[in-house]
Phi, psi and omega in degrees: 000129178295153178297148172287167186241145173213155182242139170261135187269336182208146184298340180269358181293148173246012172226156175234163182254125177292128178259009172201164177298135178239132179262158176308128178090348181283150176280141181236131179251127180238114179295131179224121179004095175077001179209195177217134174272133178240132176215170180251131177289136179257003173199168178295138177238112178292156174309132175086356180263167185269144174237137180287130179276344183205171173298133178237108180293157177304136178090344180289146177293139176253127184243135172216144185063019183075012182237155174287127178248351179161193177231156178286122179279349173201167180299142180237125181280154173299135179088003181269158172291133176250115185203193187298342179283343179224010180232129176253120180295144179236356182282138177058037180259096180297330178295326178288323179295323178295320179294320179292323182278348184289000000 
């Protein structure tokens, strides 16, 4: 069975976007400048959702499009679904700006 597909939007991203439904245990191929990263999904990844390209420790920045989209609210394993259950958004968070400015 051919590998499922996901796309990385920027070389610094630590997540890719599934361009088709991916089932638990399926191999996923992600084109990366001149080669392809291959990993195994450890849970189902719906079309259009994010998959972790590497282990992401709790508190680490999650990057997509070369931009910070949030932080890991708990450890995320390589090949896991990255979504609201394990990602805390940081964009437009006035409460975080107050903490930094305090």
